[in-house]
KOLLOMI-403837 format. One record per atom (N, C-alpha, C): z, x, y. Coordinates in pm, whole numbers, padded with zeros to 5 digits, always signed. Atoms other than C-alpha are relative to their C-alpha. Layout:
ZXY
...
END
This chain:
+00127-00056+00045
+01675-02937-00482
-00106-00110-00001
+00102+00103-00012
+01344-03110-00439
-00055-00038-00137
+00053+00046+00128
+01201-03319-00721
-00150+00019-00002
+00143-00028+00003
+00862-03169-00797
-00045-00005-00145
+00053+00003+00136
+00635-03200-01099
-00088+00122-00020
+00082-00118+00029
+00490-02887-01255
-00069-00018-00134
+00075+00013+00124
+00221-02869-01521
-00086+00124-00020
+00085-00114+00033
+00053-02575-01695
-00132-00055-00051
+00131+00050+00043
-00320-02639-01724
-00070+00105-00087
+00057-00097+00095
-00450-02466-02035
-00148-00026-00022
+00145+00011+00012
-00818-02496-01958
-00057+00141+00010
+00060-00133-00007
-01065-02209-01964
-00034+00032+00146
+00021-00032-00143
-01022-02097-01602
-00098+00117+00014
+00087-00118-00005
-01178-01752-01651
-00016+00053-00141
+00007-00025+00144
-01273-01750-02018
+00143+00020-00049
-00139-00019+00039
-00959-01601-02171
+00062+00116+00078
-00044-00114-00081
-00914-01339-01899
+00107-00043+00101
-00101+00032-00102
-00631-01315-01644
-00061-00067+00122
+00038+00056-00130
-00652-01526-01329
+00079+00081+00104
-00067-00091-00093
-00577-01288-01041
+00032-00061+00136
-00021+00051-00135
-00599-01505-00731
-00042-00145+00009
+00032+00142-00026
-00609-01864-00603
+00008-00026+00150
-00008+00038-00142
-00680-02019-00263
-00061-00138+00017
+00049+00135-00027
-00726-02375-00135
-00087-00003+00125
+00088+00032-00113
-01005-02493+00097
+00053-00129+00061
-00052+00121-00064
-00931-02770+00349
-00051-00128-00067
+00057+00118+00067
-01153-03006+00146
+00076-00034-00127
-00070+00020+00127
-00913-02972-00147
-00062+00079-00114
+00056-00089+00102
-01146-02739-00338
+00096+00117-00022
-00083-00115+00034
-00965-02460-00517
-00091+00114-00045
+00071-00119+00048
-01108-02108-00553
+00094+00080-00090
-00078-00087+00087
-00991-01889-00841
-00085+00124-00029
+00076-00118+00041
-01087-01537-00947
+00069+00065-00117
-00062-00050+00122
-01034-01347-01266
-00055+00129-00055
+00035-00122+00073
-01070-01064-01510
-00136-00006-00064
+00136+00013+00054
-01409-01199-01618
-00105+00028+00108
+00087-00038-00113
-01557-01074-01284
-00052-00120+00079
+00054+00120-00065
-01616-01435-01174
+00096-00056+00104
-00075+00083-00094
-01505-01651-00884
-00040-00142-00035
+00036+00139+00034
-01486-02024-00957
+00057-00095+00104
-00042+00105-00094
-01464-02332-00735
+00025-00126-00082
-00042+00117+00077
-01281-02638-00870
+00037-00115+00092
-00062+00113-00071
-01190-02987-00760
+00121-00042-00081
-00119+00053+00068
-00848-03129-00840
+00017-00144+00044
-00017+00140-00040
-00820-03506-00850
+00131-00054-00055
-00123+00069+00040
-00537-03752-00911
+00035+00033-00145
-00043-00027+00137
-00331-03667-01218
-00039+00140-00048
+00034-00139+00033
-00427-03297-01203
-00125+00013-00087
+00128-00013+00072
-00778-03357-01336
-00081+00108+00072
+00070-00112-00061
-00955-03029-01275
-00143+00003-00049
+00141+00000+00037
-01333-03008-01267
-00066+00123+00061
+00070-00118-00050
-01549-02696-01235
-00120-00042+00085
+00113+00032-00088
-01785-02722-00937
-00104+00111+00003
+00095-00110-00013
-01936-02375-00930
+00059+00131-00052
-00039-00136+00040
-01924-02028-01086
-00077+00098+00087
+00061-00097-00091
-01989-01744-00842
+00004+00135-00070
+00001-00120+00085
-02102-01445-01044
-00086+00108+00062
+00071-00116-00055
-02200-01143-00838
+00082+00129-00015
-00083-00119+00014
-01903-00909-00875
-00021+00063-00138
+00024-00072+00125
-01928-00642-01144
+00130+00048-00064
-00131-00041+00052
-01555-00599-01209
+00099-00112+00032
-00098+00105-00028
-01235-00809-01203
+00017-00027+00150
-00011+00041-00140
-01186-01004-00879
+00147-00029+00030
-00145+00003-00025
-00837-00958-00732
+00044-00098+00107
-00043+00080-00114
-00844-01179-00428
-00109-00096+00044
+00090+00099-00060
-01005-01501-00300
+00071-00060+00121
-00061+00056-00121
-00941-01620+00058
-00105-00071+00085
+00087+00075-00090
-01113-01896+00255
+00034+00035+00143
-00026-00021-00142
-01157-01836+00626
+00071-00124+00055
-00073+00114-00055
-00928-02057+00839
-00091-00115+00045
+00091+00109-00039
-01233-02250+00969
-00071-00059-00123
+00050+00051+00128
-01324-02304+00599
-00150+00011-00020
+00145-00015+00017
-01686-02195+00645
-00036+00107-00103
+00032-00112+00089
-01665-01877+00436
+00111+00022-00102
-00096-00046+00100
-01497-01753+00122
-00017+00150-00015
+00006-00145+00021
-01412-01382+00101
+00062+00031-00135
-00050-00039+00132
-01368-01228-00244
-00001+00152-00011
-00013-00146+00009
-01250-00873-00321
+00024+00042-00144
+00003-00034+00143
-01296-00688-00648
+00026+00149-00025
-00010-00139+00045
-01231-00370-00845
-00133+00074+00016
+00130-00068-00018
-01605-00301-00789
-00014+00056+00142
+00003-00054-00136
-01518-00210-00428
-00073-00088+00100
+00073+00090-00089
-01719-00500-00288
+00088-00113+00052
-00050+00127-00052
-01609-00777-00058
-00125-00085+00019
+00115+00089-00014
-01849-01070-00085
+00044-00122+00081
-00022+00123-00077
-01866-01350+00172
-00097-00105-00051
+00079+00109+00057
-01988-01680+00028
+00009-00121+00091
-00013+00129-00065
-02073-02014+00179
-00061-00108-00087
+00052+00114+00075
-02136-02357+00034
-00136-00035+00058
+00133+00036-00045
-02508-02433+00052
-00022-00147-00033
+00006+00146+00021
-02520-02809+00099
-00139-00044-00048
+00137+00044+00029
-02900-02820+00060
-00052+00051-00135
+00055-00063+00121
-02940-02605-00252
+00010-00092-00121
-00005+00071+00128
-03025-02757-00587
+00076+00091-00096
-00078-00086+00088
-02763-02628-00833
-00084+00062-00112
+00074-00069+00106
-02903-02368-01071
+00094+00022-00116
-00086-00037+00111
-02776-02297-01416
-00067+00113-00075
+00057-00111+00077
-02820-01982-01619
-00006-00045-00145
+00018+00058+00133
-02965-02107-01943
+00026+00101-00112
-00019-00101+00105
-02921-01777-02124
+00143-00001-00053
-00139+00004+00047
-02546-01838-02147
+00038-00144-00033
-00025+00138+00045
-02483-02151-02353
+00142-00047+00035
-00139+00040-00025
-02109-02141-02277
+00024-00036+00146
-00022+00024-00142
-02153-02156-01901
-00022-00147+00034
+00018+00136-00052
-02098-02496-01744
-00105+00008+00112
+00095-00001-00112
-02386-02586-01511
+00073-00021+00133
-00061+00018-00131
-02301-02563-01140
-00028-00139+00054
+00017+00130-00066
-02245-02891-00957
-00037+00024+00147
+00037-00037-00137
-02272-02718-00618
-00029+00150+00003
+00038-00141-00010
-02416-02386-00504
+00072+00070+00115
-00057-00085-00103
-02225-02118-00317
-00089+00124+00007
+00093-00112-00011
-02458-01850-00181
+00067+00117+00071
-00054-00122-00061
-02389-01493-00079
-00051+00012+00143
+00036-00023-00140
-02383-01454+00299
-00014+00150+00020
-00003-00144-00018
-02304-01085+00273
+00080+00064-00111
-00077-00079+00096
-02199-00832+00011
+00025+00136+00065
-00035-00124-00071
-02013-00542+00173
+00057+00099-00100
-00060-00103+00086
-01958-00224-00024
+00114+00062+00081
-00110-00030-00091
-01619-00194+00137
+00070+00130-00037
-00083-00110+00045
-01472+00084-00070
-00049+00060-00130
+00034-00062+00129
-01523+00334-00348
+00098-00043-00108
-00103+00041+00097
-01203+00206-00510
+00014-00152+00001
-00020+00144+00017
-01057-00140-00582
+00048-00067+00129
-00054+00084-00108
-00999-00415-00325
+00108-00089-00061
-00115+00073+00056
-00656-00571-00386
+00037-00127+00076
-00045+00116-00078
-00597-00816-00101
-00087-00013+00124
+00081+00032-00118
-00773-00984+00193
+00079-00099+00085
-00058+00103-00088
-00646-01172+00499
-00091-00018+00121
+00085+00032-00115
-00849-01346+00771
+00081-00004+00130
-00061+00027-00131
-00775-01352+01143
-00003-00152+00022
-00013+00145-00019
-00676-01698+01271
-00130-00063+00052
+00124+00058-00055
-01010-01743+01453
-00119+00018-00093
+00103-00018+00103
-01208-01655+01136
-00108+00102+00035
+00104-00096-00040
-01401-01381+01319
+00011+00132-00077
-00024-00129+00064
-01246-01088+01129
+00086-00017-00124
-00095+00000+00110
-01063-01001+00810
+00042+00144-00029
-00051-00132+00036
-00859-00711+00677
+00006+00009-00152
-00001-00022+00145
-00886-00562+00327
+00097+00110-00037
-00093-00101+00052
-00638-00362+00118
-00065+00066-00120
+00068-00072+00108
-00757-00092-00120
+00088+00102-00071
-00071-00103+00076
-00640+00147-00388
-00040+00141+00042
+00022-00137-00053
-00784+00439-00189
+00101+00027+00111
-00112-00014-00094
-00463+00399+00020
-00033-00044+00142
+00037+00041-00135
-00648+00247+00315
-00006-00152+00012
+00029+00140-00032
-00682-00092+00485
-00109+00003+00106
+00109+00002-00098
-01001-00178+00675
-00011-00135+00064
+00018+00124-00074
-01075-00436+00940
-00149-00019+00023
+00143+00032-00002
-01414-00608+00936
-00025-00120+00089
+00048+00121-00066
-01605-00851+01154
-00077-00078-00106
+00067+00081+00102
-01732-01142+00946
-00151+00010+00010
+00145-00002-00016
-02080-01098+01094
-00058+00141-00002
+00052-00138+00003
-02116-00722+01034
+00038+00065-00133
-00034-00066+00127
-02115-00487+00736
+00070+00135+00021
-00071-00125-00030
-01946-00196+00913
+00144-00032+00034
-00141+00023-00036
-01569-00168+00933
+00020+00028+00149
-00036-00025-00140
-01436-00200+01289
+00092+00121+00005
-00095-00112+00005
-01154+00035+01195
+00059+00009-00140
-00067-00020+00129
-00986+00184+00890
+00135+00064+00027
-00137-00048-00019
-00610+00239+00875
+00036+00086-00121
-00017-00095+00111
-00539+00550+00669
+00140+00059-00010
-00133-00060-00008
-00164+00594+00707
+00081-00003-00129
-00080+00008+00123
-00037+00493+00363
-00034+00115-00095
+00022-00110+00094
+00003+00753+00089
-00008-00051-00145
+00026+00056+00132
-00037+00514-00206
-00076-00131+00021
+00083+00121-00008
-00226+00190-00285
+00051-00097+00108
-00037+00111-00088
-00233-00079-00016
-00015-00126-00084
-00004+00111+00095
-00134-00390-00210
+00013-00137+00065
-00007+00128-00070
-00106-00655+00059
-00032+00019+00147
+00033-00004-00143
-00237-00731+00409
+00026-00138+00060
-00028+00128-00067
-00141-01000+00662
-00037+00009+00146
+00043+00003-00140
-00298-01090+00995
+00085-00101+00074
-00086+00085-00082
-00061-01231+01254
-00080-00119+00055
+00073+00117-00052
-00168-01592+01335
-00014+00001+00152
+00010-00006-00146
-00101-01514+01704
-00089+00115+00047
+00103-00098-00033
-00348-01225+01689
+00046+00135+00052
-00047-00126-00059
-00123-00942+01805
+00015+00112-00103
-00030-00102+00101
-00036-00763+01478
-00086-00016-00125
+00039+00008+00141
-00182-00676+01143
+00104+00080-00078
-00105-00061+00081
+00050-00574+00859
-00058+00043-00132
+00044-00050+00131
-00013-00361+00551
+00124+00035-00081
-00112-00033+00088
+00222-00327+00254
-00053+00080-00118
+00051-00096+00098
+00188-00041+00008
+00103+00033-00106
-00090-00050+00104
+00331+00089-00317
+00060+00136+00038
-00070-00120-00049
+00430+00395-00109
+00138-00036+00057
-00133+00049-00039
+00742+00184-00032
+00015-00021+00150
-00009+00031-00143
+00653+00110+00329
-00085-00122+00032
+00083+00104-00062
+00520-00178+00535
-00032+00053+00139
+00038-00047-00132
+00325-00083+00846
-00047-00116+00086
+00039+00103-00096
+00296-00309+01147
-00086+00070+00105
+00090-00055-00101
-00003-00230+01368
-00017-00103+00110
+00014+00090-00114
-00048-00373+01715
-00139+00016+00058
+00132-00004-00063
-00381-00465+01867
+00018+00042+00145
-00019-00051-00137
-00424-00276+02195
-00013-00111+00104
+00016+00119-00085
-00559-00585+02373
-00053-00110-00089
+00046+00113+00081
-00665-00931+02254
-00136+00026-00067
+00135-00018+00052
-01025-00818+02207
-00024+00141-00052
+00018-00141+00036
-00966-00451+02130
-00033+00019-00147
+00025-00036+00139
-01102-00291+01815
+00108+00096-00048
-00099-00101+00037
-00812-00051+01824
+00134-00060-00034
-00134+00041+00043
-00490-00106+01636
+00085+00125-00006
-00083-00119-00001
-00203+00134+01692
+00127-00025-00081
-00126+00011+00075
+00106+00205+01481
+00107-00057+00091
-00103+00064-00082
+00377-00025+01611
+00138+00019-00063
-00129-00016+00067
+00651-00008+01349
-00022+00029-00148
+00005-00024+00144
+00709+00130+01000
+00129-00052-00062
-00117+00051+00070
+00942-00065+00773
+00018+00085-00125
-00018-00095+00110
+01086+00194+00537
+00146+00009-00043
-00143-00014+00028
+01464+00232+00565
+00077-00113+00068
-00093+00092-00063
+01748-00004+00639
+00120+00082+00040
-00121-00070-00041
+02022+00147+00849
+00119-00081-00048
-00110+00071+00066
+02344+00066+00671
+00086-00080+00096
-00085+00073-00094
+02524-00042+00985
-00059-00138+00032
+00059+00132-00030
+02278-00331+01018
-00007-00084-00126
+00019+00073+00125
+02304-00436+00656
+00096-00117-00009
-00080+00121-00003
+02423-00792+00652
-00095-00115-00030
+00100+00101+00038
+02251-01077+00472
+00012-00125+00086
-00011+00112-00094
+02390-01337+00714
-00052+00048+00135
+00044-00044-00133
+02249-01337+01068
+00112+00076+00072
-00096-00086-00070
+02416-01077+01290
+00085-00081+00097
-00085+00064-00101
+02716-01204+01482
+00090+00102+00066
-00098-00097-00050
+02928-00895+01526
-00060+00091+00107
+00046-00092-00104
+02899-00684+01840
+00060+00138-00017
-00069-00129+00019
+03104-00400+01698
-00099+00105-00047
+00090-00107+00043
+02913-00076+01675
+00077+00093-00094
-00073-00088+00091
+03014+00120+01366
-00013+00146+00044
+00004-00142-00036
+03080+00493+01390
-00131+00062-00048
+00126-00067+00033
+02788+00735+01367
-00011+00037-00147
+00006-00041+00141
+02885+00842+01017
-00060-00112-00084
+00056+00114+00074
+02803+00494+00889
-00146-00019+00037
+00135+00030-00048
+02493+00453+01101
-00104+00096-00057
+00099-00098+00043
+02331+00765+00963
-00043-00019-00147
+00038+00022+00140
+02321+00637+00604
-00116-00098-00006
+00118+00086+00005
+01979+00494+00526
-00029-00042-00144
+00042+00048+00131
+01872+00280+00233
-00147-00038+00003
+00139+00041+00013
+01518+00223+00112
-00009-00153+00005
+00021+00144-00005
+01385-00125+00190
-00079-00051-00120
+00095+00050+00100
+01120-00141-00081
+00005+00080-00131
-00006-00057+00135
+01095-00074-00453
-00110+00104-00022
+00101-00102+00028
+00908+00226-00596
-00118-00059-00078
+00122+00039+00070
+00562+00208-00751
+00026-00032-00148
-00028+00016+00144
+00720+00220-01100
+00034-00145-00038
-00030+00139+00037
+00809-00153-01077
-00124-00069-00058
+00119+00050+00068
+00448-00214-01180
-00056-00131+00051
+00068+00119-00053
+00356-00505-00953
-00132+00049+00058
+00131-00042-00051
-00015-00481-00878
-00016-00039+00145
+00016+00053-00135
+00024-00679-00560
+00132+00002+00073
-00116+00022-00088
+00263-00682-00266
-00057-00084+00113
+00072+00089-00091
+00116-00983-00091
+00094-00051+00108
-00082+00034-00117
+00299-00992+00242
-00066-00116+00074
+00063+00108-00077
+00245-01290+00475
+00082-00037+00123
-00064+00053-00121
+00324-01448+00812
+00026-00149-00018
-00018+00145-00004
+00466-01795+00872
-00114-00059+00083
+00117+00057-00070
+00204-02041+01005
+00009+00007+00152
-00016-00008-00146
+00351-02023+01358
+00007+00144+00050
-00005-00140-00040
+00358-01642+01355
+00138+00052+00036
-00134-00047-00043
+00734-01626+01418
+00065+00093-00103
-00066-00076+00106
+00829-01472+01081
-00101+00079-00083
+00077-00080+00095
+00694-01194+00860
+00082+00010-00129
-00067-00008+00131
+00777-01201+00487
-00052+00123-00074
+00042-00119+00075
+00775-00874+00291
+00066-00001-00138
-00056+00002+00136
+00816-00893-00089
+00031+00141-00050
-00028-00128+00066
+00916-00615-00331
+00115+00075+00067
-00113-00063-00068
+01235-00555-00136
+00111+00037-00096
-00119-00036+00078
+01548-00388-00268
+00120+00002+00093
-00122+00011-00080
+01902-00443-00148
+00111+00071-00073
-00107-00078+00060
+02179-00194-00214
+00129-00080+00011
-00119+00087-00001
+02459-00431-00310
+00126+00086+00006
-00112-00095-00001
+02694-00140-00380
-00060+00135-00038
+00051-00134+00029
+02665+00231-00458
-00087+00002-00126
+00079-00007+00124
+02534+00159-00807
-00074-00129-00037
+00077+00122+00031
+02380-00189-00785
-00106-00026+00106
+00109+00037-00089
+02042-00267-00637
-00052-00135-00047
+00058+00127+00042
+01906-00620-00632
-00139-00018+00060
+00135+00030-00048
+01548-00740-00596
+00008-00109+00105
-00009+00098-00108
+01485-00934-00279
-00131-00007+00077
+00112+00012-00094
+01236-01047-00015
+00062+00002+00140
-00053-00008-00136
+01294-00957+00350
-00079-00092+00093
+00062+00085-00102
+01225-01193+00639
+00031+00063+00136
-00011-00068-00130
+01161-01039+00984
-00045-00093+00111
+00050+00070-00119
+01128-01186+01331
-00109+00087+00063
+00106-00078-00066
+00807-01083+01510
+00054+00075+00122
-00056-00063-00120
+01034-00989+01801
+00094+00115-00032
-00094-00107+00034
+01248-00743+01605
-00024+00052-00141
+00025-00060+00130
+01128-00518+01326
+00104+00106-00036
-00099-00103+00030
+01439-00301+01341
+00095-00043-00111
-00079+00045+00115
+01629-00521+01097
-00041-00141-00040
+00043+00134+00043
+01553-00826+00885
+00098-00108+00046
-00087+00114-00035
+01688-01170+00981
+00086-00035-00120
-00067+00046+00122
+01778-01246+00621
-00070+00066-00117
+00072-00041+00121
+01704-01132+00269
+00030-00101-00108
-00005+00108+00098
+01643-01361-00026
-00009+00057-00141
-00001-00061+00134
+01750-01224-00368
-00083-00082-00098
+00093+00073+00088
+01506-01310-00647
+00021+00030-00148
-00026-00014+00144
+01675-01227-00977
-00046+00132-00057
+00021-00129+00069
+01578-00968-01233
-00138+00061+00022
+00133-00055-00025
+01211-00931-01136
-00025+00013+00150
+00033-00015-00142
+01079-00798-00805
-00090-00113+00048
+00096+00096-00057
+00904-01042-00573
-00126+00078+00037
+00121-00073-00040
+00542-00956-00497
-00099-00087+00078
+00092+00083-00077
+00382-01255-00326
+00081-00106+00076
-00059+00109-00078
+00484-01495-00046
-00116-00078+00061
+00101+00084-00068
+00271-01790+00069
+00075-00117+00063
-00070+00104-00075
+00378-02043+00332
-00072-00133-00008
+00052+00136-00014
+00334-02417+00336
-00069-00007+00136
+00073-00004-00128
+00073-02483+00609
+00063-00080+00114
-00054+00089-00104
+00281-02744+00793
+00137+00046+00051
-00136-00017-00053
+00592-02737+01012
+00072-00133-00024
-00076+00121+00032
+00869-02985+00927
+00111-00025+00101
-00114+00035-00085
+01129-03173+01130
+00127+00057-00061
-00130-00049+00046
+01476-03023+01110
+00079-00114-00063
-00086+00103+00061
+01721-03206+00884
+00124-00016+00087
-00117+00030-00084
+02007-03376+01068
+00101-00080-00080
-00103+00079+00069
+02337-03527+00961
+00011-00138+00068
-00011+00137-00051
+02457-03884+01035
+00019-00005+00151
-00027+00001-00145
+02565-03785+01386
-00122+00046+00079
+00120-00045-00071
+02215-03659+01466
-00002+00148+00029
-00003-00146-00022
+02322-03294+01473
-00085+00070-00106
+00077-00080+00095
+02093-03036+01314
+00097+00060-00101
-00092-00045+00103
+02259-02957+00982
-00074+00011-00133
-00069-00124-00041
+02264-02707+00818
-00075+00071+00114
+00062-00078-00107
+02193-02456+01095
-00110+00089-00058
+00106-00088+00052
+01855-02287+01039
+00030+00147+00031
-00034-00139-00026
+01855-01908+01021
-00072+00060+00118
+00040-00045-00133
+01662-01881+01341
-00025-00119+00089
+00008+00110-00097
+01638-02084+01658
-00144-00049+00013
+00132+00061-00011
+01327-02294+01603
+00020-00151+00006
-00009+00146-00015
+01258-02659+01680
-00041-00072-00130
+00052+00058+00124
+01130-02712+01324
+00041+00091-00114
-00026-00087+00113
+01165-02576+00974
-00130+00025-00075
+00120-00037+00075
+00914-02405+00746
+00037+00018-00146
-00022-00012+00144
+00876-02398+00369
-00095+00105-00053
+00084-00106+00055
+00746-02102+00172
+00035+00025-00146
-00017-00028+00143
+00703-01992-00187
-00001+00150-00021
-00009-00142+00034
+00805-01651-00324
-00022+00013-00150
+00028-00018+00141
+00663-01532-00653
+00049+00134-00053
-00026-00121+00078
+00805-01282-00902
-00093-00011-00120
+00096+00013+00110
+00619-01209-01224
+00033-00119-00090
-00040+00105+00092
+00818-01478-01403
+00029-00136+00063
-00030+00130-00060
+00894-01750-01147
-00041-00008+00146
+00029+00024-00142
+00817-01906-00812
+00120-00074+00057
-00114+00064-00066
+01104-01991-00580
-00045-00060+00132
+00033+00063-00127
+01073-02235-00292
+00117+00015+00096
-00103-00017-00103
+01260-02174+00032
-00033-00084+00121
+00010+00080-00121
+01321-02363+00352
+00079+00078+00105
-00070-00081-00102
+01414-02190+00680
+00129-00063+00049
-00127+00062-00039
+01703-02435+00718
+00109+00026-00105
-00098-00027+00107
+01873-02319+00395
-00005+00148-00038
-00002-00142+00038
+01983-01974+00278
-00041+00021-00145
+00035-00016+00141
+01924-02040-00091
-00132-00068-00031
+00125+00061+00042
+01620-02148-00287
+00018-00152-00012
-00009+00146+00010
+01542-02523-00274
-00066-00051-00129
+00062+00041+00126
+01359-02523-00608
-00062+00120-00067
+00056-00112+00076
+01231-02295-00883
-00097-00053-00104
+00097+00033+00104
+00924-02311-01105
-00003+00121-00092
-00003-00115+00090
+00974-02092-01411
-00029-00045-00142
+00025+00024+00143
+00906-02063-01784
-00130-00072-00029
+00129+00063+00028
+00552-02194-01748
-00100+00101-00054
+00104-00098+00033
+00362-01869-01791
+00050+00105-00098
-00034-00099+00103
+00354-01621-02078
-00022+00143+00048
+00022-00135-00056
+00242-01329-01862
+00022-00011+00150
-00038-00006-00142
+00289-01221-01502
-00079-00097+00088
+00062+00079-00107
+00220-01460-01214
-00075+00099+00091
+00080-00090-00085
-00046-01315-00979
-00017-00048+00144
+00025+00048-00136
-00089-01543-00675
+00047-00146+00010
-00048+00136-00029
+00017-01873-00513
-00083-00055+00115
+00065+00061-00116
-00162-02118-00284
+00048-00144+00019
-00036+00139-00036
-00072-02444-00102
-00127-00072+00042
+00110+00080-00052
-00321-02724-00046
+00024-00025+00148
-00010+00018-00145
-00395-02803+00318
+00102-00108+00038
-00099+00105-00030
-00184-03121+00303
+00138+00036-00055
-00130-00047+00048
+00093-02924+00131
+00057-00077-00117
-00051+00081+00110
+00122-03169-00157
-00017+00069-00136
+00027-00070+00127
-00006-02926-00423
+00022+00150+00019
-00019-00146+00003
+00099-02570-00506
-00062+00047-00131
+00060-00052+00123
-00112-02373-00753
+00044+00145-00019
-00048-00134+00036
+00016-02062-00931
-00095+00057-00105
+00089-00063+00100
-00219-01820-01112
+00077+00105-00078
-00073-00093+00088
-00121-01589-01396
-00094+00085-00084
+00073-00088+00092
-00234-01302-01614
-00014-00061-00139
+00011+00061+00133
-00189-01535-01913
-00128-00085-00013
+00129+00069-00002
-00534-01683-01823
+00009-00145+00048
-00016+00139-00042
-00389-02012-01695
+00053-00010+00143
-00063+00033-00128
-00288-02176-01368
+00094-00117-00023
-00083+00119+00004
-00004-02416-01318
-00007-00069+00135
+00014+00082-00119
-00009-02699-01069
+00132-00073+00024
-00125+00066-00036
+00299-02823-00887
-00035-00105+00104
+00031+00106-00096
+00278-03158-00709
+00128-00055+00061
-00113+00054-00075
+00508-03308-00448
-00035-00141+00047
+00020+00135-00055
+00552-03672-00351
-00014+00010+00152
+00012+00000-00146
+00466-03764+00007
+00140+00005+00062
-00128-00016-00072
+00750-03661+00244
+00112+00056-00086
-00105-00055+00088
+00934-03504-00050
+00060+00127+00060
-00050-00124-00061
+00960-03172+00133
+00053-00025+00140
-00049+00032-00134
+01037-03349+00459
-00105-00070+00083
+00090+00070-00093
+00878-03515+00758
-00069+00104+00087
+00079-00096-00080
+00599-03328+00938
+00046-00003+00146
-00042-00015-00140
+00695-03197+01283
-00124-00008+00088
+00109+00003-00098
+00464-03294+01570
+00047+00070+00125
-00049-00078-00114
+00486-03043+01848
-00008-00085+00128
-00010+00081-00122
+00588-03190+02188
-00128+00007+00085
+00119-00009-00087
+00274-03057+02363
-00117-00068-00069
END
């Protein structure tokens, strides 16, 4: 297990309201959003010294999601007020302070509204950018997901196939798929018709697991079971009654893997365990592996931004064998309401756990661009910060090309 340091920071992140989302900018700035309708930008310096840089106060209801564009020029925020607001740092602006509120810290920098999009009549729960920063997808409690161009206020397309809240969205880094995860117990994979097309078509629905394919280790057997076995189907995902507000699905940074939280695994006729499924982009018919997560359902997965060299034994052989044929390994964090588990694609079990820090449900997770800091937000009004020593998670992989 990796030696990491975790610390709960009991500062006033969002007055005393829940913190619903966190996201890192490449500069090391951290965006947070909360139940006080605000978005805040912070700096984190050596020794976890956190300083408020700016309060962004335009939303009129709790803000569920903050996501910087991959090119780091824009911040998208989504709220229960149905708005998605795009913000940018205004380097030239003189910071303003609202003097009527004595409790407000003055802004050190100004973030201005580029665009406020009335995206939905209902709540916005999740946002994900395309890799080129030109578009983003939003998830809403009106059971839809919409795709937007960053430079327009009209949706390119709206995906209306779910029959309950859309609680997570993920844009394939390679640009071919978008994924939506809903409390209707399905994940939908949509495929872009062409690289530039505005049209996305239904490609695959993740809903049932055929029992003949159920095997937590990678498939090795070529034996086809009889039809009687093959016809038994198990649900992949937990019902809405589990009460997770989010099902924040995500892709690995190289686009090879899709992670879907809120999974359920039928261990036997009367035992179901909570799990997270990992899928290959080349095969949505069955998961590569599933990762049990204890007594609480998983609801968020976020990947470390870097790729790591495979671990080898003294003889130079790759050891242990990763669960898929890749030249590198990846690290990702899975959150349940009570803990965050770290995983590595070279190991089947968790490589570390962060738990017992928060008094209420965890809501989101983010990695810093250099991967040395992991921030976890919670409904208890606090964030915790996990720090890693240099090379503690491994040596960065440099691709041959």
